Biotite code that builds the C-alpha atoms (Angstrom):
import biotite.structure as struc

atoms = struc.array([
    struc.Atom([-31.015, -10.819, 3.834], chain_id="A", res_id=1, res_name="MET", atom_name="CA", element="C"),
    struc.Atom([-32.872, -11.089, 0.522], chain_id="A", res_id=2, res_name="GLU", atom_name="CA", element="C"),
    struc.Atom([-31.094, -9.671, -2.527], chain_id="A", res_id=3, res_name="LYS", atom_name="CA", element="C"),
    struc.Atom([-33.961, -7.267, -3.355], chain_id="A", res_id=4, res_name="GLY", atom_name="CA", element="C"),
    struc.Atom([-34.021, -5.788, 0.162], chain_id="A", res_id=5, res_name="LYS", atom_name="CA", element="C"),
    struc.Atom([-30.241, -5.468, 0.177], chain_id="A", res_id=6, res_name="GLU", atom_name="CA", element="C"),
    struc.Atom([-30.286, -3.644, -3.166], chain_id="A", res_id=7, res_name="ASN", atom_name="CA", element="C"),
    struc.Atom([-33.021, -1.321, -1.893], chain_id="A", res_id=8, res_name="THR", atom_name="CA", element="C"),
    struc.Atom([-30.986, -0.531, 1.217], chain_id="A", res_id=9, res_name="ARG", atom_name="CA", element="C"),
    struc.Atom([-27.852, 0.124, -0.838], chain_id="A", res_id=10, res_name="VAL", atom_name="CA", element="C"),
    struc.Atom([-29.825, 2.412, -3.175], chain_id="A", res_id=11, res_name="SER", atom_name="CA", element="C"),
    struc.Atom([-31.305, 4.344, -0.232], chain_id="A", res_id=12, res_name="LYS", atom_name="CA", element="C"),
    struc.Atom([-27.882, 4.761, 1.397], chain_id="A", res_id=13, res_name="THR", atom_name="CA", element="C"),
    struc.Atom([-26.311, 5.966, -1.837], chain_id="A", res_id=14, res_name="LYS", atom_name="CA", element="C"),
    struc.Atom([-29.222, 8.352, -2.345], chain_id="A", res_id=15, res_name="LYS", atom_name="CA", element="C"),
    struc.Atom([-28.792, 10.008, 1.067], chain_id="A", res_id=16, res_name="VAL", atom_name="CA", element="C"),
    struc.Atom([-25.027, 10.294, 0.525], chain_id="A", res_id=17, res_name="LEU", atom_name="CA", element="C"),
    struc.Atom([-25.597, 11.970, -2.848], chain_id="A", res_id=18, res_name="LYS", atom_name="CA", element="C"),
    struc.Atom([-28.193, 14.291, -1.343], chain_id="A", res_id=19, res_name="GLU", atom_name="CA", element="C"),
    struc.Atom([-25.651, 15.238, 1.326], chain_id="A", res_id=20, res_name="ALA", atom_name="CA", element="C"),
    struc.Atom([-23.106, 16.117, -1.363], chain_id="A", res_id=21, res_name="VAL", atom_name="CA", element="C"),
    struc.Atom([-25.669, 18.341, -3.116], chain_id="A", res_id=22, res_name="VAL", atom_name="CA", element="C"),
    struc.Atom([-26.395, 20.085, 0.188], chain_id="A", res_id=23, res_name="GLU", atom_name="CA", element="C"),
    struc.Atom([-22.681, 20.641, 0.803], chain_id="A", res_id=24, res_name="LEU", atom_name="CA", element="C"),
    struc.Atom([-22.095, 21.869, -2.745], chain_id="A", res_id=25, res_name="LEU", atom_name="CA", element="C"),
    struc.Atom([-24.851, 24.450, -2.239], chain_id="A", res_id=26, res_name="LYS", atom_name="CA", element="C"),
    struc.Atom([-23.055, 25.714, 0.866], chain_id="A", res_id=27, res_name="GLN", atom_name="CA", element="C"),
    struc.Atom([-19.784, 26.573, -0.848], chain_id="A", res_id=28, res_name="GLY", atom_name="CA", element="C"),
    struc.Atom([-16.415, 25.355, -2.052], chain_id="A", res_id=29, res_name="ASP", atom_name="CA", element="C"),
    struc.Atom([-16.359, 21.726, -3.246], chain_id="A", res_id=30, res_name="ALA", atom_name="CA", element="C"),
    struc.Atom([-12.768, 21.355, -2.010], chain_id="A", res_id=31, res_name="SER", atom_name="CA", element="C"),
    struc.Atom([-14.003, 21.712, 1.581], chain_id="A", res_id=32, res_name="LEU", atom_name="CA", element="C"),
    struc.Atom([-16.278, 18.678, 1.230], chain_id="A", res_id=33, res_name="ILE", atom_name="CA", element="C"),
    struc.Atom([-14.906, 15.595, 2.946], chain_id="A", res_id=34, res_name="ASN", atom_name="CA", element="C"),
    struc.Atom([-16.136, 12.176, 4.044], chain_id="A", res_id=35, res_name="VAL", atom_name="CA", element="C"),
    struc.Atom([-16.843, 13.410, 7.589], chain_id="A", res_id=36, res_name="CYS", atom_name="CA", element="C"),
    struc.Atom([-19.070, 16.286, 6.421], chain_id="A", res_id=37, res_name="SER", atom_name="CA", element="C"),
    struc.Atom([-20.904, 14.036, 3.954], chain_id="A", res_id=38, res_name="ILE", atom_name="CA", element="C"),
    struc.Atom([-21.554, 11.433, 6.660], chain_id="A", res_id=39, res_name="CYS", atom_name="CA", element="C"),
    struc.Atom([-22.656, 14.086, 9.156], chain_id="A", res_id=40, res_name="GLU", atom_name="CA", element="C"),
    struc.Atom([-25.310, 15.502, 6.822], chain_id="A", res_id=41, res_name="ILE", atom_name="CA", element="C"),
    struc.Atom([-26.369, 12.047, 5.556], chain_id="A", res_id=42, res_name="ALA", atom_name="CA", element="C"),
    struc.Atom([-26.532, 10.764, 9.149], chain_id="A", res_id=43, res_name="LYS", atom_name="CA", element="C"),
    struc.Atom([-24.513, 7.651, 8.338], chain_id="A", res_id=44, res_name="VAL", atom_name="CA", element="C"),
    struc.Atom([-21.241, 6.464, 9.835], chain_id="A", res_id=45, res_name="ASN", atom_name="CA", element="C"),
    struc.Atom([-17.917, 6.455, 7.986], chain_id="A", res_id=46, res_name="ARG", atom_name="CA", element="C"),
    struc.Atom([-17.868, 2.654, 7.800], chain_id="A", res_id=47, res_name="THR", atom_name="CA", element="C"),
    struc.Atom([-21.149, 2.754, 5.872], chain_id="A", res_id=48, res_name="THR", atom_name="CA", element="C"),
    struc.Atom([-19.683, 5.359, 3.523], chain_id="A", res_id=49, res_name="PHE", atom_name="CA", element="C"),
    struc.Atom([-16.581, 3.233, 2.854], chain_id="A", res_id=50, res_name="TYR", atom_name="CA", element="C"),
    struc.Atom([-18.763, 0.169, 2.238], chain_id="A", res_id=51, res_name="ASN", atom_name="CA", element="C"),
    struc.Atom([-19.993, 1.977, -0.880], chain_id="A", res_id=52, res_name="HIS", atom_name="CA", element="C"),
    struc.Atom([-17.247, 4.394, -1.943], chain_id="A", res_id=53, res_name="TYR", atom_name="CA", element="C"),
    struc.Atom([-13.468, 4.475, -1.803], chain_id="A", res_id=54, res_name="GLN", atom_name="CA", element="C"),
    struc.Atom([-13.403, 8.238, -1.151], chain_id="A", res_id=55, res_name="ASP", atom_name="CA", element="C"),
    struc.Atom([-15.382, 11.423, -1.841], chain_id="A", res_id=56, res_name="LYS", atom_name="CA", element="C"),
    struc.Atom([-13.972, 11.622, -5.394], chain_id="A", res_id=57, res_name="GLU", atom_name="CA", element="C"),
    struc.Atom([-15.430, 8.187, -6.179], chain_id="A", res_id=58, res_name="THR", atom_name="CA", element="C"),
    struc.Atom([-18.843, 9.378, -4.967], chain_id="A", res_id=59, res_name="LEU", atom_name="CA", element="C"),
    struc.Atom([-18.642, 12.647, -6.928], chain_id="A", res_id=60, res_name="LEU", atom_name="CA", element="C"),
    struc.Atom([-17.563, 10.815, -10.059], chain_id="A", res_id=61, res_name="LYS", atom_name="CA", element="C"),
    struc.Atom([-20.523, 8.430, -9.742], chain_id="A", res_id=62, res_name="GLU", atom_name="CA", element="C"),
    struc.Atom([-22.857, 11.421, -9.416], chain_id="A", res_id=63, res_name="MET", atom_name="CA", element="C"),
    struc.Atom([-21.396, 12.959, -12.567], chain_id="A", res_id=64, res_name="VAL", atom_name="CA", element="C"),
    struc.Atom([-21.712, 9.629, -14.396], chain_id="A", res_id=65, res_name="LEU", atom_name="CA", element="C"),
    struc.Atom([-25.347, 9.283, -13.227], chain_id="A", res_id=66, res_name="ASP", atom_name="CA", element="C"),
    struc.Atom([-26.091, 12.650, -14.845], chain_id="A", res_id=67, res_name="THR", atom_name="CA", element="C"),
    struc.Atom([-24.146, 11.738, -17.988], chain_id="A", res_id=68, res_name="VAL", atom_name="CA", element="C"),
    struc.Atom([-26.055, 8.448, -18.314], chain_id="A", res_id=69, res_name="ASP", atom_name="CA", element="C"),
    struc.Atom([-29.446, 10.096, -17.879], chain_id="A", res_id=70, res_name="ALA", atom_name="CA", element="C"),
    struc.Atom([-28.573, 12.947, -20.258], chain_id="A", res_id=71, res_name="SER", atom_name="CA", element="C"),
    struc.Atom([-27.069, 10.773, -22.970], chain_id="A", res_id=72, res_name="SER", atom_name="CA", element="C"),
    struc.Atom([-30.167, 8.566, -22.946], chain_id="A", res_id=73, res_name="ASP", atom_name="CA", element="C"),
    struc.Atom([-32.191, 11.641, -23.897], chain_id="A", res_id=74, res_name="PHE", atom_name="CA", element="C"),
    struc.Atom([-29.605, 13.009, -26.331], chain_id="A", res_id=75, res_name="LEU", atom_name="CA", element="C"),
    struc.Atom([-29.258, 9.688, -28.143], chain_id="A", res_id=76, res_name="ILE", atom_name="CA", element="C"),
    struc.Atom([-32.921, 9.961, -29.143], chain_id="A", res_id=77, res_name="ALA", atom_name="CA", element="C"),
    struc.Atom([-31.851, 12.763, -31.484], chain_id="A", res_id=78, res_name="PHE", atom_name="CA", element="C"),
    struc.Atom([-29.904, 10.271, -33.554], chain_id="A", res_id=79, res_name="LEU", atom_name="CA", element="C"),
    struc.Atom([-33.123, 8.426, -34.334], chain_id="A", res_id=80, res_name="ASP", atom_name="CA", element="C"),
    struc.Atom([-34.777, 11.709, -35.412], chain_id="A", res_id=81, res_name="LYS", atom_name="CA", element="C"),
    struc.Atom([-38.260, 10.372, -34.602], chain_id="A", res_id=82, res_name="LYS", atom_name="CA", element="C"),
    struc.Atom([-39.065, 11.793, -31.167], chain_id="A", res_id=83, res_name="ASN", atom_name="CA", element="C"),
    struc.Atom([-36.676, 14.713, -30.796], chain_id="A", res_id=84, res_name="ARG", atom_name="CA", element="C"),
    struc.Atom([-39.238, 17.016, -29.225], chain_id="A", res_id=85, res_name="SER", atom_name="CA", element="C"),
    struc.Atom([-40.264, 14.437, -26.609], chain_id="A", res_id=86, res_name="MET", atom_name="CA", element="C"),
    struc.Atom([-36.623, 13.559, -25.858], chain_id="A", res_id=87, res_name="ALA", atom_name="CA", element="C"),
    struc.Atom([-35.665, 17.205, -25.359], chain_id="A", res_id=88, res_name="MET", atom_name="CA", element="C"),
    struc.Atom([-38.697, 17.846, -23.144], chain_id="A", res_id=89, res_name="SER", atom_name="CA", element="C"),
    struc.Atom([-37.816, 14.828, -20.990], chain_id="A", res_id=90, res_name="LYS", atom_name="CA", element="C"),
    struc.Atom([-34.206, 15.994, -20.757], chain_id="A", res_id=91, res_name="MET", atom_name="CA", element="C"),
    struc.Atom([-35.304, 19.463, -19.634], chain_id="A", res_id=92, res_name="LEU", atom_name="CA", element="C"),
    struc.Atom([-37.629, 17.873, -17.057], chain_id="A", res_id=93, res_name="GLN", atom_name="CA", element="C"),
    struc.Atom([-34.711, 15.795, -15.766], chain_id="A", res_id=94, res_name="TYR", atom_name="CA", element="C"),
    struc.Atom([-32.529, 18.882, -15.290], chain_id="A", res_id=95, res_name="TYR", atom_name="CA", element="C"),
    struc.Atom([-35.405, 20.848, -13.798], chain_id="A", res_id=96, res_name="ARG", atom_name="CA", element="C"),
    struc.Atom([-36.049, 18.053, -11.284], chain_id="A", res_id=97, res_name="ASP", atom_name="CA", element="C"),
    struc.Atom([-32.329, 17.781, -10.465], chain_id="A", res_id=98, res_name="ASN", atom_name="CA", element="C"),
    struc.Atom([-31.403, 21.448, -10.712], chain_id="A", res_id=99, res_name="ASP", atom_name="CA", element="C"),
    struc.Atom([-29.861, 21.525, -7.219], chain_id="A", res_id=100, res_name="GLY", atom_name="CA", element="C"),
    struc.Atom([-27.115, 19.124, -8.225], chain_id="A", res_id=101, res_name="PHE", atom_name="CA", element="C"),
    struc.Atom([-26.683, 20.340, -11.796], chain_id="A", res_id=102, res_name="PHE", atom_name="CA", element="C"),
    struc.Atom([-26.412, 24.046, -10.902], chain_id="A", res_id=103, res_name="LEU", atom_name="CA", element="C"),
    struc.Atom([-23.877, 23.361, -8.164], chain_id="A", res_id=104, res_name="THR", atom_name="CA", element="C"),
    struc.Atom([-21.986, 20.820, -10.285], chain_id="A", res_id=105, res_name="LEU", atom_name="CA", element="C"),
    struc.Atom([-21.475, 23.408, -13.023], chain_id="A", res_id=106, res_name="MET", atom_name="CA", element="C"),
    struc.Atom([-19.801, 25.743, -10.503], chain_id="A", res_id=107, res_name="LYS", atom_name="CA", element="C"),
    struc.Atom([-17.189, 23.174, -9.472], chain_id="A", res_id=108, res_name="THR", atom_name="CA", element="C"),
    struc.Atom([-14.040, 21.705, -10.993], chain_id="A", res_id=109, res_name="ASP", atom_name="CA", element="C"),
    struc.Atom([-16.190, 18.754, -12.069], chain_id="A", res_id=110, res_name="TYR", atom_name="CA", element="C"),
    struc.Atom([-18.051, 20.853, -14.693], chain_id="A", res_id=111, res_name="ALA", atom_name="CA", element="C"),
    struc.Atom([-15.387, 20.274, -17.361], chain_id="A", res_id=112, res_name="ASN", atom_name="CA", element="C"),
    struc.Atom([-15.254, 16.562, -16.534], chain_id="A", res_id=113, res_name="THR", atom_name="CA", element="C"),
    struc.Atom([-19.030, 16.371, -16.896], chain_id="A", res_id=114, res_name="PHE", atom_name="CA", element="C"),
    struc.Atom([-19.025, 18.117, -20.300], chain_id="A", res_id=115, res_name="ILE", atom_name="CA", element="C"),
    struc.Atom([-16.143, 15.968, -21.604], chain_id="A", res_id=116, res_name="LYS", atom_name="CA", element="C"),
    struc.Atom([-17.900, 12.776, -20.483], chain_id="A", res_id=117, res_name="LEU", atom_name="CA", element="C"),
    struc.Atom([-21.131, 13.941, -22.117], chain_id="A", res_id=118, res_name="MET", atom_name="CA", element="C"),
    struc.Atom([-19.329, 14.589, -25.412], chain_id="A", res_id=119, res_name="ILE", atom_name="CA", element="C"),
    struc.Atom([-17.442, 11.269, -25.287], chain_id="A", res_id=120, res_name="GLU", atom_name="CA", element="C"),
    struc.Atom([-20.555, 9.279, -24.389], chain_id="A", res_id=121, res_name="THR", atom_name="CA", element="C"),
    struc.Atom([-22.693, 10.793, -27.122], chain_id="A", res_id=122, res_name="LEU", atom_name="CA", element="C"),
    struc.Atom([-19.889, 10.524, -29.688], chain_id="A", res_id=123, res_name="TRP", atom_name="CA", element="C"),
    struc.Atom([-19.456, 6.801, -28.924], chain_id="A", res_id=124, res_name="GLU", atom_name="CA", element="C"),
    struc.Atom([-23.195, 6.208, -29.212], chain_id="A", res_id=125, res_name="LYS", atom_name="CA", element="C"),
    struc.Atom([-23.315, 8.274, -32.406], chain_id="A", res_id=126, res_name="ASN", atom_name="CA", element="C"),
    struc.Atom([-20.515, 6.189, -33.951], chain_id="A", res_id=127, res_name="CYS", atom_name="CA", element="C"),
    struc.Atom([-22.231, 2.961, -32.921], chain_id="A", res_id=128, res_name="GLN", atom_name="CA", element="C"),
    struc.Atom([-25.586, 4.148, -34.297], chain_id="A", res_id=129, res_name="TRP", atom_name="CA", element="C"),
    struc.Atom([-23.945, 5.197, -37.589], chain_id="A", res_id=130, res_name="SER", atom_name="CA", element="C"),
    struc.Atom([-22.330, 1.755, -38.004], chain_id="A", res_id=131, res_name="LYS", atom_name="CA", element="C"),
    struc.Atom([-25.735, 0.140, -37.548], chain_id="A", res_id=132, res_name="GLU", atom_name="CA", element="C"),
    struc.Atom([-26.974, 2.384, -40.381], chain_id="A", res_id=133, res_name="LYS", atom_name="CA", element="C"),
    struc.Atom([-24.057, 1.284, -42.612], chain_id="A", res_id=134, res_name="ASP", atom_name="CA", element="C"),
    struc.Atom([-22.166, 4.546, -42.130], chain_id="A", res_id=135, res_name="LYS", atom_name="CA", element="C"),
    struc.Atom([-18.831, 5.073, -40.414], chain_id="A", res_id=136, res_name="ASP", atom_name="CA", element="C"),
    struc.Atom([-18.249, 8.488, -38.872], chain_id="A", res_id=137, res_name="ILE", atom_name="CA", element="C"),
    struc.Atom([-15.606, 7.401, -36.323], chain_id="A", res_id=138, res_name="ALA", atom_name="CA", element="C"),
    struc.Atom([-12.782, 9.095, -38.256], chain_id="A", res_id=139, res_name="SER", atom_name="CA", element="C"),
    struc.Atom([-14.849, 12.085, -39.404], chain_id="A", res_id=140, res_name="ASN", atom_name="CA", element="C"),
    struc.Atom([-13.442, 15.189, -37.645], chain_id="A", res_id=141, res_name="SER", atom_name="CA", element="C"),
    struc.Atom([-16.266, 17.374, -38.920], chain_id="A", res_id=142, res_name="TYR", atom_name="CA", element="C"),
    struc.Atom([-18.912, 15.133, -37.297], chain_id="A", res_id=143, res_name="GLU", atom_name="CA", element="C"),
    struc.Atom([-16.940, 15.029, -34.050], chain_id="A", res_id=144, res_name="TYR", atom_name="CA", element="C"),
    struc.Atom([-16.756, 18.837, -33.878], chain_id="A", res_id=145, res_name="TYR", atom_name="CA", element="C"),
    struc.Atom([-20.479, 19.026, -34.577], chain_id="A", res_id=146, res_name="ARG", atom_name="CA", element="C"),
    struc.Atom([-21.039, 16.747, -31.586], chain_id="A", res_id=147, res_name="THR", atom_name="CA", element="C"),
    struc.Atom([-18.806, 18.939, -29.384], chain_id="A", res_id=148, res_name="VAL", atom_name="CA", element="C"),
    struc.Atom([-20.669, 22.060, -30.521], chain_id="A", res_id=149, res_name="PHE", atom_name="CA", element="C"),
    struc.Atom([-24.139, 20.617, -30.007], chain_id="A", res_id=150, res_name="LYS", atom_name="CA", element="C"),
    struc.Atom([-23.535, 18.907, -26.663], chain_id="A", res_id=151, res_name="VAL", atom_name="CA", element="C"),
    struc.Atom([-21.735, 21.840, -25.028], chain_id="A", res_id=152, res_name="SER", atom_name="CA", element="C"),
    struc.Atom([-24.276, 24.264, -26.495], chain_id="A", res_id=153, res_name="GLY", atom_name="CA", element="C"),
    struc.Atom([-27.255, 22.316, -25.154], chain_id="A", res_id=154, res_name="VAL", atom_name="CA", element="C"),
    struc.Atom([-25.669, 21.979, -21.699], chain_id="A", res_id=155, res_name="ILE", atom_name="CA", element="C"),
    struc.Atom([-25.001, 25.710, -21.417], chain_id="A", res_id=156, res_name="TYR", atom_name="CA", element="C"),
    struc.Atom([-28.450, 26.641, -22.746], chain_id="A", res_id=157, res_name="MET", atom_name="CA", element="C"),
    struc.Atom([-30.025, 24.422, -20.068], chain_id="A", res_id=158, res_name="ILE", atom_name="CA", element="C"),
    struc.Atom([-27.722, 25.922, -17.434], chain_id="A", res_id=159, res_name="LEU", atom_name="CA", element="C"),
    struc.Atom([-28.732, 29.465, -18.400], chain_id="A", res_id=160, res_name="ARG", atom_name="CA", element="C"),
    struc.Atom([-32.414, 28.471, -18.431], chain_id="A", res_id=161, res_name="TRP", atom_name="CA", element="C"),
    struc.Atom([-32.160, 27.094, -14.888], chain_id="A", res_id=162, res_name="LEU", atom_name="CA", element="C"),
    struc.Atom([-30.085, 30.030, -13.594], chain_id="A", res_id=163, res_name="GLU", atom_name="CA", element="C"),
    struc.Atom([-32.721, 32.462, -14.868], chain_id="A", res_id=164, res_name="GLU", atom_name="CA", element="C"),
    struc.Atom([-35.419, 30.624, -12.965], chain_id="A", res_id=165, res_name="GLY", atom_name="CA", element="C"),
    struc.Atom([-36.914, 28.845, -15.999], chain_id="A", res_id=166, res_name="ARG", atom_name="CA", element="C"),
    struc.Atom([-38.598, 32.036, -17.274], chain_id="A", res_id=167, res_name="LYS", atom_name="CA", element="C"),
    struc.Atom([-39.147, 30.387, -20.650], chain_id="A", res_id=168, res_name="ILE", atom_name="CA", element="C"),
    struc.Atom([-41.817, 27.667, -20.386], chain_id="A", res_id=169, res_name="PRO", atom_name="CA", element="C"),
    struc.Atom([-40.400, 24.162, -20.789], chain_id="A", res_id=170, res_name="LEU", atom_name="CA", element="C"),
    struc.Atom([-42.141, 23.352, -24.126], chain_id="A", res_id=171, res_name="PRO", atom_name="CA", element="C"),
    struc.Atom([-40.911, 26.633, -25.631], chain_id="A", res_id=172, res_name="THR", atom_name="CA", element="C"),
    struc.Atom([-37.374, 26.081, -24.348], chain_id="A", res_id=173, res_name="MET", atom_name="CA", element="C"),
    struc.Atom([-37.411, 22.613, -25.862], chain_id="A", res_id=174, res_name="SER", atom_name="CA", element="C"),
    struc.Atom([-38.379, 24.103, -29.245], chain_id="A", res_id=175, res_name="SER", atom_name="CA", element="C"),
    struc.Atom([-35.716, 26.821, -28.952], chain_id="A", res_id=176, res_name="VAL", atom_name="CA", element="C"),
    struc.Atom([-32.965, 24.266, -28.282], chain_id="A", res_id=177, res_name="ILE", atom_name="CA", element="C"),
    struc.Atom([-34.167, 22.029, -31.114], chain_id="A", res_id=178, res_name="LEU", atom_name="CA", element="C"),
    struc.Atom([-34.146, 24.983, -33.506], chain_id="A", res_id=179, res_name="SER", atom_name="CA", element="C"),
    struc.Atom([-30.535, 25.777, -32.569], chain_id="A", res_id=180, res_name="PHE", atom_name="CA", element="C"),
    struc.Atom([-29.501, 22.131, -32.988], chain_id="A", res_id=181, res_name="ILE", atom_name="CA", element="C"),
    struc.Atom([-31.130, 21.887, -36.412], chain_id="A", res_id=182, res_name="SER", atom_name="CA", element="C"),
    struc.Atom([-29.717, 25.251, -37.507], chain_id="A", res_id=183, res_name="GLY", atom_name="CA", element="C"),
    struc.Atom([-33.171, 26.549, -38.455], chain_id="A", res_id=184, res_name="LYS", atom_name="CA", element="C"),
    struc.Atom([-34.231, 30.162, -38.058], chain_id="A", res_id=185, res_name="ALA", atom_name="CA", element="C"),
    struc.Atom([-35.125, 31.122, -34.483], chain_id="A", res_id=186, res_name="THR", atom_name="CA", element="C"),
    struc.Atom([-36.818, 34.503, -35.114], chain_id="A", res_id=187, res_name="LYS", atom_name="CA", element="C"),
    struc.Atom([-40.078, 33.125, -33.741], chain_id="A", res_id=188, res_name="ALA", atom_name="CA", element="C"),
    struc.Atom([-38.510, 32.870, -30.279], chain_id="A", res_id=189, res_name="TYR", atom_name="CA", element="C"),
    struc.Atom([-37.245, 36.438, -29.904], chain_id="A", res_id=190, res_name="VAL", atom_name="CA", element="C"),
    struc.Atom([-38.665, 37.868, -26.679], chain_id="A", res_id=191, res_name="GLY", atom_name="CA", element="C"),
    struc.Atom([-40.011, 34.600, -25.259], chain_id="A", res_id=192, res_name="VAL", atom_name="CA", element="C"),
    struc.Atom([-38.163, 35.125, -21.956], chain_id="A", res_id=193, res_name="GLU", atom_name="CA", element="C"),
    struc.Atom([-41.215, 36.847, -20.513], chain_id="A", res_id=194, res_name="LEU", atom_name="CA", element="C"),
    struc.Atom([-43.201, 33.609, -20.331], chain_id="A", res_id=195, res_name="GLY", atom_name="CA", element="C"),
    struc.Atom([-44.288, 31.985, -17.072], chain_id="A", res_id=196, res_name="LYS", atom_name="CA", element="C"),
    struc.Atom([-42.040, 29.690, -15.080], chain_id="A", res_id=197, res_name="LYS", atom_name="CA", element="C"),
    struc.Atom([-42.504, 26.022, -15.918], chain_id="A", res_id=198, res_name="SER", atom_name="CA", element="C"),
])
């Protein structure tokens, strides 16, 4: 089999397995999810599952890491300070498009793991970016706590936005989050929750 076709097949299989996990997470307790139930919903056999993942935890961890990777790519744009508005809008679109997984993820034991990984990933990228700019923030506790504050704050603002059915239009929500991150006055956004769904 050609490498390209094999990679496509692997990607499709992983996608259906991940979609099955999202479906199961929506149904209830994550601890009740097992390889059999994932395979049943994905309509694949257990051998296929084990060709790709060691166990359900390996699959769940990969799903968390997928979200961390996508999110940190958007968040890292803030370090450049050139396209913050576009980066935040794209990040909100990502979470809107993947709200099934994100909303259920944040109700499981994996929520804390996700937030910690997000903080660690962005902190590492922030340190690397600072070194490239001839700064060294790696040992700066103040900068680390700022990262913790901003990352966890953004995650929970997005979570609330999705839970409320995205009442605030996406461009407005992007501006609201950016104003909180920058520490600028947010009086202009009081009462915006009555906007249309995005």
